[in-house]
Each structure stands twice: as C-alpha cells, then as structure tokens.
N, C-alpha and C positions, 0 to 999 in steps of 0.2 A: 651388470645386467644378468638376470636369471635366464635359465634355458628357455623357459616359456616366454613368448612374446609379451611385453608389457602392454597393458590396455589403457588407451587414452580415449576419453569421451569429450567430444566437442559439443558444448551446450548451445542449443538453439531455442526456438520458441515455436508455438503452435503454427504461426503463419509462415515461419521460415525454419522448419525443422532441420534443414541441412544448409543453413546460411543463405547468403545471396550470391554464392558462386565465387567469391573472392578467395576463399581458402582451398579451392580445388587442387592447385599445384602443391600447396603445403601438405595436404592429406596424402597426395601421391609421394611426396618426399619423405613423409613419416613412414609410410609403408615400405619404401625402399631401404630405410634404415632399420627395418625389422620391428617397427612399432605399429601395433594394430590400432587404427584410429577409426572411430565410428561416431555418428551424430546421435543426439537424443534431445528431446525437449526437456528443458530444465524442470518443468512441472509435471513430467510424466510419472504417475504413481507406480507404474510397472517397472521402472528402471531403478536398479540398486546402484546409486552413484558411489556408495561407499566401497563397492567391489572394484572400482576402477583404480588404477595406479595414479592417474592424474585426470582431473576434470578441468577443461579449459573453457572459460566463459567466452563465448563468441557472439552469436546473434540473439542474445536474450533481450530483445528490444521491446518486449511487451510489459516490462516490469514497472514503468512509471505509475500506473494506476494500481499496482499491487506490490509496492516497494517493501512493505513490512513482510509480506509473504515471501518475497524474493530473498530478502536478507536473512530471514529465518532459514530458508533452504540453503543459502550460502554457508551459514553457520553449521549446518548439518553435514557438509561435505568436507572430509578431512584433507583430500588431495586437491583442493581448489586452487586454480590459478586464473587471475591473481587472487590472493587470499581474501577471506571474508572481511577482514578488517579494512582492507583496501576498498572493497566494494561499498562498505558502509560509509566511508569517508567520501568516496569519489562519485557516488550516485546522487549527491546533493551539491550543486554548483556553488554553494556557499564556501566550499573548500578554497575558492579563489581568494577569499578574505584571509584565510590562514596563510596562503602563499604570499600574499601582499605583505602581511605582517612579518614574514620571514625574509622580506627584501626582494621578492620577485616582482619585476615591473609587469603589472597586469593592465588590461584595458580598464579604464575607470569604471567601477561597478558600485551601484547603490542597491542595497537589499530592501525589498518592499514586502514585508509579511502582510497577510490579510488584515485589512483595517487601516493600513497606512497609505499615504499618498506621496508621490515623488516630488522632487524639485525638477520640474520639466526643464530639460536642457535647452540651450539656445541653438542647438545644432540638430541634424538628423540623429535619431536614436533608435535603439532596439530594446524591445521588451521580450523576455523569455522566462519560462518557468524554471525554477531552481532544480526541479526534478523532471527531467525529460530527455529524450534521445532524438537524434535525427532531425533537429530543428523543428519538430512538431511543437506548435504553440508559440514559436518565435515569430516576431513581426517587426518590420522596419517602418519607421514613421518620419515624415517630414516635419519641420519645425512648426508648420501651421496646422498639423493634424492632431492637435492635442485632444480634441473630442473623440476622434477615432481611437487614439491611444488610451484614453480614459475608459472607453467601452471595452477595449481588449483587456486592459488591466482588471476591470471589474469582473469580466468573465473568468479570468484566471483565478482571481481571489475567491469567487464563488465556488470554484472547484477545490478550494483549500490550498492553493499554491502560493508559496513565497515566490516573488518575481524579481528577476535581475533587470535593472535599467542600466544601459550602457550607451554612451555616445557612439554613433556609427563612425568608424574610421574610414575616411574617404579613399584612402589608398587601396582599400579592398576592391573597389570598382575596377581598377586597372590591374591589380596584382593578385587579387584573391587572398586566400589564406595559405600558409605553408604548413603542412603537417609533417613533422619529423618523427620517424618510427624507430624505437629502440627495442631490441630483443635481448633478453637477459642482461639488461642494463647497458648494452653497447649499441651505438648508432648503427642502423641498418640501411635505411633509405628514406626518401622524402617524396611527397607529391603535393600538388596544388589543389585547392578547392575553390570553385568559382564563387563570386559574390552571391549573397542571399538576396534575391529579388522578389518583388511583390508577386510576380507571375510564376514563381517556382511551383512545380506540381508535386503533390504528395504521391509517393510510390503506391502501386496498386495494393500493397499490403496494408497501407495506412500507417506504417511504422516509421517512415522517414521521408524527408523531402529529397527529391532527386537532385543530384549535384553534378557539376561538370568537373571532372578530375583530370589531372595531367602530371607528367613527370616533373620533378623539381630538383635543382641543385642548390641547396641553401648556402647563403654567404656566411662568412665567419661570425658575424654578429648574431645571426639566427642560431647557428650551431652552438655558440657559447650560451645564449639564453636558454636553449633547450636543455643543455647539460646542467646549467645552474638550477633550472626548474626541477629536473629529476633529482638532483642532489637534495634540494630543499624538501621535496615530497618524501623522499626516503627518510630524511631526518625527522620530519614531522610524524611519520608512521613508525619510526623506530625500526626500520628495515634497512637492509643493504640494497643498493641498486640492483644487484644480481638476483634479489628475491622477486623482482618484478619480471615475470616472463615476457611481458610486452608493455609498451607504453607508447602513447602518441601525443606529441606536444604540438598544439595548434597555435601558430603565431600569426600576427598581422603587423604591418608597419603602421605605427601610430602617427598621429598628425604632427608630432615633433620629429618625425623621420626615423625614430628608433624602433626596433621590434618590441612588441608587447605580447604577453600571453593572453590568448583568448580562452582556451580551455586546455586542460590536461586530462587525457582520456586513459584511465587505468583499468576500466571494468570490461567494456565490451566494444571497443572501437573497431571499425573497419580498418584494416592494416594496409590496404592499398596494394596488395600483391599483384593485381592486374595492371598496375601502373609502375611496376618496378622491374628490374632485371631479374631473370629466373633465379639467380643466386639468392634473392631475398627469401623465397620460399624454402630454400635449403638451409638458410640461416635460422629460420623459424624452427624447422625440424630438428636442427642441431641443438637449439636452445631447449626444446622440449626433451630431447634425449638426455641432455645434461641434467635437467631437472629430475629425470628418472634415475639418475645415478650411474648412467652408462658411460 
C-alpha cells in the first residue's frame, strides 16, 4: 500500500448514483481501512475512471437498454471489478446454458430468440429477458395463461430480447430463493429472497422489483452447489475464483427436492449487507484492500 490513500470508485447509475443504501457499512469499513471510497455514475463523462485504483461495479442497473455502451465502458476501465470479460459473459443470462454444459444443475431453461416460439410447459412457468436486472420484464404464468404469456413474449421479442422460459419451481412459494455471497472467492454470508409474485411492485426508480429479504443459513447441499457453480464459472472464464471480488449464487429447491441454480450474479448484484452480520461489510472491505495489494 502506498503512502497516499488508494482510491476506489463504486459505480452507480443516474437513478441510483450512490446505490440503494446496501453498501453504506461497506463504504465506512473501507474508509476505516484507509481506502478512500466514493460513488460515481458509470456514464458520467466528467469522471476519469482510469485514475482510480479500483472501480467496483455496484448499482449500474440501467444498462439493459444500453448494454453495448455499458460493455464498451467496462472495456475502457483497467481497474474494473469484476473484470470486463466477466460483465460481457454475465450480463446475458444465456450463460446459464454454458454452466449447464459444464455440469451445473440449473433450473430447466429454454432460450427463445426473437422469431421463435416455446414449447409451453405443462406447469406454471416464468418468462424473463436474457438481458435484464431486478426482475424487470420477468413474469410468472399459470398453465392456462398461455395467451397472456404469448403476449408478454411478443412484447419482449419486439424489444429485441432473447427470452428465457423456465418452469416455476413450486418450493419457491414457501422457501423463496437462497442467495449465497462470496467475497474474493470465499463464502461470506447468505440471505433469502421472497417468491416473485404477480403483485410485486417495481421500485420507485423503475430499475428493480421490490423484494422481501431475510437472513439465511444455507444447508450443505446448497453450499456445495454454490461452490461448484463458482468453480465452473471461473474455469469457463479462465480466471481464478479469487479474481472475482464478489459473486452471488441464487439457488432454489427444484421440484425433485435438490437445489438448482437460478442465476449467478457476477456483475452488479445486491450483496445483502443489510441482511448479514456486521462482519460481512468488513469482509468486503478486506477483499477490496487485498485487491489493491495491501
């Protein structure tokens, strides 16, 4: 560590230039470790991101409609975490197919590029855009709601989206999702996310659907799957796990009773610090400092 305080920029967006409040304790922890941390919009033309020692992707949640621009910006930032190659792969949910081919058990997923029609499942199902954040554009449909589903699919296709079709896993209604957070490749903490319901409201920013979150203690099967998922992703990306400053592995219990991967968040996930013990924010700050070489 040099005598001058290293500079870390947390990247937000125009509607959430300082995030949604989840990182408040982490920013305090960074400053207590002698790391100057400040927020900036990723698309602010007045900020020289190349001058920062580290730029951490956080609430950059307006990129789905500007993904090419966002990825070009990622490529231009040398100290980006997670790296630009990770953002390019992980901001399109078709990465799930890569992980399935690598042996990771995922929620069954059918890809529907514009111009294609699904094999409508005989159970409740979910349609979601392959490029999207915060469950925006995702919808859950009953078996008899094919017409409504077709209309939703057509709307997403007209917007140029490839769409994921997935059978809804019924255990989510009672258990929700389990999000396991890794910092520097090491498990840190976990939290639950409530079921996606038809009545869920979009946050006032319009960037994400409001969720019910809570503390979680994942069982060994979920811990193992999360570890296996992170290993598989690192191998696909030709990185070490420790190269990933943060990762969030979202799991559900599939209808066969075993855990399955719903999403792997490596670009800009909420890390749930408000639903973890205070030491989680300290672990994040320590992982950042380690990345800085201190």
